[in-house]
Backbone bond lengths (Angstrom), bond angles and torsions (degrees), N, CA, C in turn:
res aa  C-N    CA-C-N  psi(-1)  N-CA   C-N-CA  omega(-1)  CA-C   N-CA-C  phi
1 M - - - 1.404 - - 1.544 112.53 -
2 S 1.371 120.62 134.72 1.410 122.20 179.55 1.498 108.39 -69.89
3 S 1.379 113.12 160.73 1.550 118.12 -178.32 1.511 107.48 -67.51
4 G 1.287 119.78 -32.12 1.495 119.90 177.89 1.478 113.18 -65.81
5 R 1.328 117.27 -43.16 1.451 120.52 178.36 1.536 110.31 -67.40
6 R 1.358 117.19 -38.44 1.443 119.83 -178.00 1.545 105.63 -65.98
7 Q 1.289 123.20 -46.03 1.475 123.58 177.04 1.445 113.02 -57.28
8 E 1.384 116.82 -44.00 1.439 118.72 179.15 1.508 111.98 -61.62
9 R 1.344 116.92 -42.09 1.466 118.55 176.50 1.491 114.71 -63.10
10 D 1.357 116.14 -45.81 1.373 120.82 179.38 1.544 114.03 -60.01
11 A 1.322 115.33 -39.51 1.478 122.00 179.33 1.537 105.29 -64.50
12 R 1.294 118.46 -44.43 1.524 120.07 179.12 1.511 113.31 -60.87
13 L 1.298 114.47 -39.34 1.503 117.36 -179.23 1.536 110.61 -69.67
14 V 1.331 115.46 -40.00 1.471 118.91 177.00 1.514 111.94 -56.21
15 L 1.400 113.02 -44.50 1.458 120.44 179.73 1.495 110.72 -62.21
16 L 1.299 115.51 -45.48 1.528 120.67 -177.16 1.500 110.99 -65.47
17 R 1.338 115.93 -45.02 1.471 120.08 -176.81 1.536 109.61 -70.15
18 G 1.333 114.80 -38.15 1.463 115.46 -176.86 1.485 114.16 -72.38
19 G 1.342 118.98 -41.60 1.422 123.38 -179.24 1.540 111.09 -83.27
20 G 1.308 116.27 -34.44 1.472 122.40 -178.13 1.495 110.98 65.20
21 A 1.302 120.67 22.12 1.494 123.54 -178.60 1.443 112.56 -81.53
22 R 1.399 116.98 -34.75 1.403 117.63 -175.71 1.508 110.10 -129.74
23 P 1.339 117.35 152.36 1.499 121.11 172.93 1.427 113.39 -77.90
24 G 1.356 117.15 175.02 1.450 121.22 174.50 1.498 105.59 -84.95
25 C 1.273 120.76 -135.80 1.448 125.59 -175.45 1.571 112.79 -146.08
26 I 1.231 121.08 160.39 1.441 128.01 179.68 1.541 105.19 -122.16
27 W 1.310 115.04 130.10 1.467 121.47 169.12 1.567 106.19 -114.65
28 L 1.269 112.65 130.25 1.475 122.34 173.38 1.572 107.82 -100.49
29 V 1.329 113.02 102.21 1.450 119.57 -168.05 1.569 111.67 -108.62
30 G 1.291 117.38 125.74 1.471 121.22 175.00 1.496 108.95 -81.32
31 A 1.299 116.06 127.12 1.467 123.73 178.14 1.527 114.22 -88.25
32 G 1.375 115.19 -7.77 1.456 117.84 -175.89 1.538 109.86 73.28
33 P 1.369 117.68 -172.12 1.379 121.54 -172.19 1.544 115.61 -77.79
34 G 1.318 118.14 -12.87 1.479 116.11 176.57 1.471 113.09 150.23
35 D 1.404 118.90 -40.58 1.443 125.23 -178.65 1.537 106.30 -66.31
36 P 1.327 120.93 124.76 1.425 122.32 179.74 1.537 112.99 -64.03
37 E 1.327 114.59 -25.79 1.513 119.44 -178.89 1.539 110.80 -73.33
38 L 1.364 117.52 -10.09 1.420 120.69 179.50 1.533 109.43 -93.36
39 L 1.309 116.40 -6.56 1.506 117.35 176.28 1.465 112.98 -72.86
40 T 1.347 115.12 144.54 1.513 117.21 -177.17 1.514 105.71 -76.87
41 L 1.356 113.47 158.25 1.438 124.83 179.84 1.551 109.14 -60.26
42 K 1.376 116.72 -41.12 1.454 122.65 178.87 1.538 110.16 -59.95
43 A 1.384 113.81 -47.39 1.459 115.54 -179.47 1.500 110.52 -59.69
44 A 1.302 121.99 -46.32 1.428 125.77 -178.97 1.499 111.02 -56.85
45 R 1.335 117.30 -41.62 1.456 122.77 -177.60 1.532 110.55 -68.31
46 I 1.313 117.71 -37.27 1.471 122.29 177.94 1.492 112.22 -69.94
47 L 1.364 115.50 -38.76 1.455 118.91 178.31 1.562 111.73 -60.84
48 A 1.358 111.24 -38.18 1.468 115.56 -174.80 1.503 110.60 -72.63
49 S 1.327 119.17 -21.87 1.470 122.85 179.89 1.471 117.93 -104.06
50 A 1.381 118.77 5.54 1.442 124.27 -179.99 1.484 113.76 -70.82
51 D 1.326 117.07 147.32 1.427 123.13 170.19 1.541 111.16 -85.51
52 V 1.326 114.63 -37.09 1.483 119.01 177.49 1.510 106.49 -147.30
53 V 1.364 114.55 142.83 1.518 124.70 179.33 1.460 106.59 -120.63
54 V 1.359 115.31 122.26 1.430 123.50 173.85 1.531 107.28 -104.07
55 H 1.318 117.24 112.16 1.454 119.05 -168.21 1.540 113.31 -123.87
56 D 1.330 111.06 158.77 1.474 121.76 -177.86 1.568 112.88 -92.41
57 R 1.340 118.01 171.87 1.404 121.86 176.83 1.545 117.16 -66.98
58 L 1.346 114.68 -30.63 1.405 121.36 -171.55 1.555 112.57 -85.31
59 V 1.314 119.04 -1.57 1.454 120.11 179.50 1.518 111.25 -74.49
60 G 1.298 116.28 125.69 1.442 122.93 -177.16 1.510 113.87 -60.32
61 E 1.377 120.05 144.17 1.452 122.38 -179.19 1.541 112.03 -58.40
62 G 1.417 115.59 -37.84 1.435 118.46 -179.96 1.513 112.04 -61.66
63 I 1.302 117.28 -31.70 1.488 120.39 172.83 1.463 115.49 -70.26
64 L 1.296 117.25 -38.55 1.444 122.18 178.90 1.538 107.32 -64.98
65 D 1.297 119.41 -26.35 1.500 120.43 -179.96 1.554 111.03 -70.21
66 L 1.303 115.56 -14.77 1.472 119.55 179.13 1.549 115.38 -83.08
67 I 1.358 110.60 -4.97 1.506 114.12 -175.89 1.590 104.27 -76.89
68 G 1.343 114.44 142.25 1.464 121.46 177.72 1.492 112.89 -54.13
69 A 1.318 119.99 146.52 1.469 124.15 -173.03 1.511 110.84 -64.29
70 K 1.357 118.20 -30.59 1.455 121.13 -178.41 1.496 115.85 -88.34
71 A 1.319 118.81 -4.07 1.421 122.53 -175.70 1.557 110.60 -77.70
72 R 1.311 115.15 141.11 1.491 118.42 169.13 1.515 114.02 -74.58
73 R 1.290 123.03 141.45 1.381 124.52 176.26 1.601 108.30 -113.89
74 L 1.279 115.31 128.83 1.470 121.72 178.42 1.505 106.26 -122.78
75 Y 1.288 117.25 125.29 1.507 127.66 179.91 1.569 108.08 -91.29
76 V 1.277 114.40 123.91 1.509 120.15 175.33 1.537 107.90 -131.20
77 G 1.253 118.54 37.35 1.495 122.75 -175.68 1.505 115.72 -57.72
78 K 1.262 117.43 145.58 1.522 123.34 174.81 1.518 107.39 -123.95
79 R 1.334 116.05 145.97 1.386 125.06 163.87 1.457 112.10 -137.63
80 K 1.269 121.43 168.74 1.491 122.20 -175.23 1.587 109.27 -56.70
81 S 1.340 114.79 126.96 1.436 123.93 175.40 1.540 110.37 65.10
82 A 1.401 118.02 15.22 1.478 118.34 -178.47 1.507 106.86 -148.59
83 H 1.315 118.18 77.79 1.450 120.80 174.15 1.474 112.66 -90.10
84 S 1.346 118.34 114.41 1.415 121.31 -174.69 1.516 109.06 -67.51
85 V 1.328 118.17 -36.01 1.414 124.36 179.56 1.530 110.80 -132.32
86 P 1.269 124.50 113.83 1.443 122.82 178.03 1.503 113.30 -54.45
87 Q 1.366 115.63 149.97 1.430 118.84 -176.93 1.515 116.19 -57.05
88 D 1.322 116.21 -39.67 1.460 121.02 179.06 1.515 108.20 -59.47
89 E 1.370 117.48 -43.55 1.467 117.25 177.75 1.504 116.70 -65.02
90 V 1.317 113.81 -31.49 1.490 119.83 175.71 1.489 110.04 -63.95
91 N 1.379 115.60 -45.01 1.380 120.55 176.40 1.495 116.21 -58.23
92 R 1.351 117.61 -41.49 1.430 123.76 176.20 1.540 111.59 -67.92
93 L 1.282 114.59 -39.58 1.448 119.29 177.00 1.493 115.24 -57.90
94 L 1.396 115.62 -47.03 1.397 121.22 178.84 1.528 114.34 -62.60
95 V 1.297 113.36 -39.80 1.503 119.16 179.55 1.572 106.71 -67.96
96 A 1.328 121.26 -46.78 1.414 126.53 -175.80 1.541 110.52 -60.20
97 L 1.373 118.15 -40.47 1.385 122.46 -179.93 1.522 110.01 -69.07
98 A 1.316 116.77 -43.38 1.487 120.99 -179.52 1.503 110.33 -67.66
99 M 1.290 118.70 -29.94 1.442 119.57 -179.82 1.592 111.24 -74.83
100 E 1.315 117.23 -7.02 1.462 124.58 170.43 1.487 111.75 -83.89
101 G 1.343 115.86 -2.51 1.497 119.28 -179.31 1.484 112.22 88.57
102 L 1.316 119.77 15.59 1.428 124.69 -174.97 1.534 113.82 -91.56
103 T 1.308 114.47 151.41 1.496 118.72 170.28 1.534 107.09 -86.61
104 V 1.347 118.30 108.74 1.425 122.38 -174.91 1.467 110.45 -105.90
105 V 1.309 115.32 132.07 1.476 122.19 179.39 1.569 107.61 -113.57
106 R 1.302 113.79 116.68 1.518 118.36 173.72 1.632 104.98 -94.72
107 L 1.307 112.86 102.97 1.466 118.87 -175.09 1.519 110.48 -93.61
108 K 1.329 114.57 120.78 1.487 116.95 -175.00 1.497 111.74 -128.02
109 G 1.309 117.52 141.55 1.432 119.64 174.37 1.443 113.79 -58.65
110 G 1.347 119.37 144.96 1.481 121.89 -178.95 1.501 110.79 69.73
111 D 1.390 113.94 -132.30 1.451 119.39 -177.44 1.541 106.63 -115.41
112 P 1.312 116.77 141.00 1.520 118.44 -179.29 1.494 116.04 -58.63
113 F 1.373 112.24 -31.71 1.466 114.97 -173.53 1.557 114.61 -98.51
114 L 1.325 114.22 7.76 1.478 115.04 176.52 1.503 111.09 -119.39
115 F 1.319 116.31 98.93 1.449 123.80 -178.01 1.564 112.25 58.21
116 G 1.320 112.97 31.02 1.468 121.26 -175.61 1.465 115.08 -114.59
117 R 1.400 117.18 -4.84 1.475 120.89 -175.86 1.461 116.16 63.54
118 G 1.347 113.99 15.04 1.490 118.51 179.83 1.529 111.00 -63.29
119 G 1.360 116.45 -31.63 1.424 117.04 178.35 1.512 115.71 -63.00
120 E 1.286 116.12 -37.02 1.464 121.82 174.43 1.497 114.41 -61.40
121 E 1.338 112.69 -42.73 1.483 118.67 177.95 1.470 113.09 -70.93
122 M 1.311 119.56 -36.15 1.433 122.40 175.16 1.538 109.85 -62.47
123 L 1.339 116.99 -45.03 1.527 121.16 -176.95 1.563 108.25 -64.90
124 A 1.344 115.33 -36.39 1.475 118.09 -179.67 1.536 109.15 -67.36
125 A 1.324 118.37 -36.40 1.429 121.29 178.73 1.580 109.98 -68.64
126 R 1.292 117.28 -42.48 1.426 123.94 178.83 1.527 111.29 -58.64
127 A 1.380 113.99 -44.74 1.447 118.63 -177.08 1.504 110.25 -65.74
128 A 1.277 119.34 -30.25 1.462 122.06 177.79 1.503 114.88 -88.21
129 G 1.411 115.29 -0.43 1.492 118.73 -178.53 1.486 116.41 73.41
130 I 1.365 114.87 25.78 1.449 120.21 -177.49 1.504 107.07 -98.22
131 P 1.419 120.27 135.24 1.385 121.46 171.92 1.561 114.83 -60.95
132 C 1.234 118.90 130.88 1.460 121.75 -176.76 1.502 110.11 -136.67
133 E 1.349 118.65 129.63 1.441 121.20 -179.36 1.576 103.37 -133.02
134 V 1.362 110.32 153.41 1.407 122.33 -175.84 1.569 110.92 -112.74
135 V 1.299 117.35 130.62 1.457 123.09 174.41 1.569 105.77 -113.35
136 P 1.332 117.28 106.60 1.482 119.73 -178.90 1.448 114.94 -60.24
137 G 1.324 116.26 156.13 1.491 120.00 177.24 1.514 110.50 -131.76
138 I 1.249 117.37 159.60 1.515 118.63 180.00 1.482 108.30 -71.19
139 S 1.363 115.84 121.39 1.481 120.15 -178.88 1.491 112.03 -76.92
140 A 1.372 117.41 155.82 1.407 124.11 -174.31 1.557 110.83 -58.64
141 A 1.313 119.98 -37.98 1.464 121.88 -178.26 1.553 108.98 -63.11
142 L 1.322 119.07 -39.67 1.420 119.33 -179.53 1.557 111.07 -72.97
143 A 1.307 115.30 -37.72 1.441 117.60 178.09 1.549 112.91 -69.68
144 A 1.289 118.63 -33.28 1.447 122.40 179.31 1.524 110.02 -72.47
145 S 1.301 116.88 -41.29 1.439 124.65 175.86 1.554 110.75 -57.40
146 A 1.331 115.38 -48.13 1.424 118.72 179.54 1.535 112.88 -70.32
147 A 1.272 119.95 -33.76 1.447 125.77 -178.33 1.637 109.60 -61.24
148 I 1.240 112.40 -44.31 1.485 116.80 -173.24 1.518 112.74 -99.37
149 G 1.333 116.91 -3.27 1.431 119.04 178.98 1.518 114.02 70.71
150 A 1.343 117.45 37.43 1.441 123.20 176.92 1.463 110.16 -122.87
151 P 1.397 116.12 99.19 1.480 121.39 -176.09 1.541 108.44 -58.13
152 L 1.363 114.46 148.43 1.427 118.67 175.74 1.521 110.96 -78.57
153 T 1.343 116.45 -26.91 1.466 122.65 170.80 1.497 107.53 -127.02
154 H 1.348 117.67 146.27 1.447 118.58 -178.42 1.569 103.28 -160.51
155 R 1.345 114.49 133.69 1.429 121.90 -179.32 1.595 110.15 -54.95
156 G 1.281 116.43 126.56 1.433 121.44 177.86 1.480 114.26 86.53
157 L 1.323 118.49 -11.16 1.462 121.03 -178.94 1.568 112.55 -121.08
158 A 1.303 117.34 -40.89 1.447 117.12 -175.03 1.519 106.60 -149.01
159 Q 1.316 117.51 113.14 1.441 123.96 177.95 1.489 117.04 -82.29
160 G 1.380 111.77 -14.01 1.500 114.92 179.79 1.532 106.49 -159.97
161 V 1.376 114.31 172.85 1.388 122.24 179.09 1.509 109.95 -138.48
162 T 1.321 116.71 140.09 1.423 124.46 179.82 1.547 111.53 -121.11
163 L 1.316 115.98 125.00 1.414 119.99 -176.95 1.608 107.29 -102.03
164 V 1.347 117.70 123.05 1.384 119.59 -178.35 1.579 108.83 -132.28
165 T 1.284 116.26 169.15 1.443 121.41 172.05 1.476 112.53 -108.88
166 G 1.324 117.98 138.85 1.452 122.32 179.96 1.515 107.83 -93.93
167 H 1.271 119.89 4.58 1.502 123.19 177.60 1.476 109.63 -65.06
168 A 1.347 113.52 138.97 1.467 119.98 -179.98 1.483 108.29 -147.71
169 A 1.340 118.73 162.82 1.454 120.82 174.00 1.483 109.87 -64.42
170 V 1.322 116.61 156.90 1.444 122.18 -174.17 1.553 108.16 -58.92
171 G 1.348 113.02 122.20 1.432 118.20 178.43 1.522 113.02 86.59
172 G 1.334 115.80 -3.35 1.439 118.16 -178.53 1.507 111.58 -101.96
173 E 1.330 114.26 -157.01 1.437 124.35 -179.97 1.540 109.62 -142.28
174 P 1.338 118.31 156.31 1.452 123.51 178.67 1.534 110.78 -57.46
175 D 1.262 118.45 139.20 1.493 122.08 174.68 1.537 110.80 -97.77
176 L 1.366 110.10 85.99 1.476 119.03 -173.10 1.558 110.14 -120.48
177 D 1.278 116.01 167.74 1.455 124.45 178.31 1.560 109.23 -88.10
178 W 1.269 116.61 77.57 1.464 122.38 -170.26 1.514 112.28 -58.57
179 P 1.283 121.51 -45.08 1.463 122.57 179.32 1.551 110.67 -57.58
180 A 1.289 118.03 -40.06 1.506 123.46 177.67 1.557 109.26 -65.54
181 L 1.331 115.15 -44.46 1.424 120.30 -175.10 1.611 111.83 -73.53
182 A 1.307 116.33 -17.63 1.461 121.80 -178.01 1.532 112.78 -86.40
183 R 1.257 115.76 -8.43 1.463 118.47 179.53 1.559 112.32 -63.18
184 P 1.275 116.72 140.06 1.505 119.36 -179.34 1.532 112.02 -72.22
185 N 1.244 114.56 171.56 1.522 121.79 173.65 1.498 112.44 63.81
186 Q 1.284 115.79 36.68 1.502 122.17 177.29 1.534 105.61 -150.44
187 T 1.367 112.58 156.41 1.534 118.73 175.79 1.514 107.94 -109.23
188 V 1.301 114.81 136.00 1.432 121.95 172.16 1.508 109.23 -110.91
189 A 1.320 119.71 117.76 1.404 123.82 175.63 1.518 112.54 -102.64
190 V 1.301 117.65 115.88 1.476 122.26 -174.09 1.546 111.04 -104.62
191 Y 1.292 113.69 120.61 1.488 121.01 172.62 1.486 108.49 -90.76
192 M 1.339 112.78 145.82 1.544 119.33 174.26 1.489 109.58 55.33
193 G 1.330 120.30 44.64 1.447 121.77 -176.12 1.485 115.52 -113.58
194 L 1.355 120.73 12.09 1.434 119.94 178.91 1.505 114.70 -62.67
195 S 1.339 114.94 -49.15 1.484 120.19 -175.88 1.503 112.24 -70.89
196 T 1.337 119.36 -16.39 1.428 119.86 -178.31 1.557 110.40 -118.92
197 A 1.360 117.64 14.56 1.465 121.83 -177.62 1.536 112.90 -55.16
198 G 1.321 115.20 -42.15 1.535 117.21 177.16 1.471 113.77 -58.63
199 R 1.325 116.39 -47.37 1.443 121.50 -178.68 1.511 109.88 -67.32
200 I 1.341 119.01 -40.30 1.427 118.38 179.55 1.519 111.52 -62.88
201 A 1.334 116.69 -41.09 1.486 123.18 179.96 1.559 108.02 -63.37
202 A 1.298 118.58 -46.96 1.492 123.39 -176.22 1.564 106.96 -62.27
203 R 1.333 118.51 -43.50 1.410 120.58 -174.87 1.566 110.10 -66.77
204 L 1.354 114.46 -41.15 1.414 119.37 -178.33 1.541 111.01 -66.29
205 L 1.285 114.45 -41.40 1.451 122.87 179.49 1.560 108.64 -62.76
206 A 1.337 117.17 -46.30 1.394 122.31 -180.00 1.561 111.50 -61.20
207 A 1.325 112.16 -34.38 1.523 117.32 -177.92 1.552 111.01 -81.82
208 G 1.306 119.50 -4.17 1.399 121.21 170.78 1.555 114.34 115.28
209 R 1.292 121.02 3.36 1.447 122.20 179.66 1.491 105.32 -71.85
210 D 1.329 118.69 141.89 1.468 120.70 -178.56 1.541 112.10 -73.96
211 G 1.334 110.98 141.17 1.525 115.82 -175.12 1.523 111.79 -67.38
212 G 1.260 119.00 -19.17 1.465 121.25 178.46 1.513 114.92 -88.38
213 T 1.368 115.20 5.89 1.473 118.97 179.37 1.524 109.23 -60.66
214 P 1.222 117.94 129.36 1.499 121.11 -177.55 1.506 110.33 -67.96
215 V 1.348 116.54 147.07 1.446 122.13 177.34 1.564 106.00 -135.44
216 A 1.279 115.40 126.40 1.510 120.14 169.79 1.475 111.13 -102.79
217 V 1.288 114.50 135.83 1.463 120.84 179.24 1.544 108.04 -120.90
218 V 1.314 115.86 128.21 1.422 120.88 176.22 1.489 110.78 -128.76
219 E 1.395 113.97 116.40 1.446 122.58 -177.87 1.494 108.48 -98.68
220 N 1.349 117.37 138.71 1.451 122.99 177.48 1.553 111.67 50.19
221 V 1.272 111.62 53.15 1.524 116.78 -175.85 1.547 111.67 -60.03
222 S 1.294 113.39 134.28 1.458 125.33 176.94 1.536 115.46 79.92
223 R 1.325 114.18 -2.04 1.502 116.38 -177.74 1.545 109.13 -98.29
224 D 1.243 113.70 174.37 1.472 120.27 -178.85 1.544 113.09 -63.37
225 D 1.384 113.95 -32.04 1.508 118.18 -178.85 1.549 111.24 -100.59
226 E 1.341 115.79 27.25 1.471 120.33 173.94 1.461 111.79 -51.95
227 T 1.362 120.39 135.04 1.470 125.48 173.31 1.505 108.63 -127.53
228 R 1.341 116.32 139.46 1.437 124.75 -174.71 1.486 110.57 -130.25
229 L 1.323 117.79 141.84 1.467 121.55 173.74 1.559 110.02 -157.02
230 V 1.300 112.87 154.77 1.523 118.70 174.00 1.536 108.98 -123.81
231 T 1.254 115.81 131.84 1.444 121.87 179.43 1.549 107.26 -138.84
232 T 1.328 116.56 -163.98 1.471 121.03 175.81 1.509 108.24 -120.00
233 L 1.277 114.60 165.96 1.478 122.03 -173.30 1.628 104.95 -62.87
234 A 1.389 115.24 -39.85 1.464 113.56 -178.42 1.509 114.60 -70.17
235 E 1.304 117.26 -21.95 1.476 121.81 -179.02 1.518 113.34 -104.27
236 L 1.317 117.17 8.57 1.486 122.40 -171.13 1.558 110.73 -62.03
237 E 1.272 117.10 -48.08 1.497 120.00 -176.11 1.567 112.20 -54.77
238 A 1.331 112.49 -46.86 1.507 117.82 -178.98 1.418 109.65 -71.85
239 A 1.332 122.65 -32.12 1.500 122.93 -172.13 1.523 109.93 -71.67
240 V 1.392 117.90 -29.72 1.484 118.01 -174.77 1.562 111.64 -90.57
241 L 1.262 118.59 -0.59 1.492 119.34 179.93 1.502 107.62 -60.81
242 G 1.336 114.98 133.20 1.428 118.40 -178.62 1.541 114.91 101.10
243 L 1.330 114.63 -22.17 1.423 118.50 178.90 1.550 107.77 -85.10
244 S 1.326 114.94 141.74 1.505 120.59 -176.90 1.458 114.22 -135.17
245 G 1.360 120.42 -22.03 1.445 123.65 -178.68 1.442 113.32 -75.43
246 P 1.322 118.75 172.25 1.417 121.74 174.50 1.482 111.98 -61.88
247 A 1.340 116.28 131.68 1.527 118.73 -171.16 1.548 105.19 -141.49
248 I 1.388 110.92 156.96 1.424 122.61 172.43 1.487 106.39 -115.71
249 L 1.407 114.49 136.13 1.449 125.54 170.82 1.468 110.74 -101.28
250 I 1.294 120.87 116.53 1.416 125.59 178.03 1.501 107.45 -104.63
251 I 1.330 118.13 105.17 1.432 123.38 -173.41 1.534 108.74 -106.75
252 G 1.314 117.03 127.19 1.491 117.54 179.75 1.492 111.67 146.50
253 E 1.381 114.97 171.76 1.448 118.10 -176.98 1.503 115.56 -63.75
254 T 1.319 117.27 -27.04 1.545 117.28 -179.53 1.519 113.16 -70.97
255 A 1.364 115.02 -14.93 1.449 116.99 178.06 1.516 111.74 -65.85
256 A 1.300 117.73 -20.63 1.440 123.49 176.75 1.564 113.02 -63.15
257 L 1.352 113.07 -24.57 1.457 119.91 -179.14 1.511 111.97 -79.82
258 A 1.274 118.63 -7.52 1.509 122.31 -172.94 1.534 107.68 -65.69
259 D 1.370 109.81 137.23 1.487 117.97 170.47 1.522 107.39 -112.32
260 V 1.369 116.72 90.72 1.456 119.34 -174.37 1.468 112.23 -74.32
261 G 1.325 118.49 -15.13 1.471 118.60 177.51 1.572 114.54 -92.91
262 A 1.317 116.87 5.12 1.416 118.87 -177.49 1.580 110.04 -67.87
263 P 1.275 122.16 136.20 1.434 120.93 -178.57 1.502 111.96 -72.71
264 R 1.338 117.98 146.41 1.412 122.74 172.38 1.526 110.74 -69.25
265 T 1.354 119.45 151.00 1.421 120.63 -175.88 1.548 111.23 -61.59
266 A 1.349 117.17 -24.25 1.430 119.30 177.73 1.536 112.62 -66.47
267 D 1.304 113.30 -17.54 1.485 119.07 -177.21 1.564 111.31 -94.32
268 V 1.328 115.11 -7.92 1.482 119.29 -175.83 1.501 107.51 -132.79
269 P 1.341 120.47 65.65 1.438 121.52 -177.25 1.538 111.78 -63.58
270 E 1.398 117.89 -30.79 1.424 117.77 -179.33 1.541 110.34 -59.64
271 R 1.251 115.68 -42.75 1.496 123.53 -178.44 1.499 109.47 -60.58
272 V 1.334 117.56 -44.08 1.403 123.71 179.03 1.563 108.73 -62.70
273 T 1.280 113.62 -48.94 1.476 118.34 178.21 1.533 113.85 -54.91
274 E 1.313 116.43 -48.09 1.443 122.92 -175.28 1.565 105.82 -65.23
275 A 1.293 119.08 -39.92 1.448 122.70 -178.62 1.494 112.06 -66.15
276 A 1.328 119.21 -28.66 1.403 124.97 179.83 1.483 115.86 -80.31
277 R 1.322 115.05 -14.30 1.480 118.47 -179.17 1.515 113.25 -77.49
């Protein structure tokens, strides 16, 4: 941030805090799947100018490094069956911070409006009369599709794509429209589906999806410990044993196009250099 912009922001905050007439603002920022280079320029600029950043567990360390040195960092990460801060409390926290006249960034893995509860946070801000804007992020399904070279849609193979969550209550299974998801010539991208992969496969098979349907699995997409594999719907449950990180399941004919052995660009700097010339 330039010195002029910083002075302008500081003057605005002094006015807001002194008069107490107006709140600050809330930015819902998508951090993408983890690779800092997949962050948008707008997201990086807002992170650098934030007064406080409220962030999730899945935000990559390289992205956290982009937060301004003077900004407060508040961790409210969630994982399955272990929510460090319940969502209602997160909503109240964001509103309370903004009411202090602060520029508040809610930094979320992926995209705020795709299985990120960004809608709930936006509505809480609206109800409190606080300005709230959304900066989209690259969602994990898009990043995984690009990483392995398996399009989510492809002429002759997939006319559409459906994004669903595999999350379910403890001991339960996802509540999804299985007959619709079992139709051929479409891609189904499943978020948070590792623990329910067996149930998902069984339901799709029972609804008529062919057991030989290809499935690509990408764990920790775009990160240094990214893992990729391709299996079939019938073999999915066994194939994901041993995986524990956040993963995307890409189910459908286009998964057969995946090249899980392709090197990441970070591993082939010469190729990147040549392409840039």
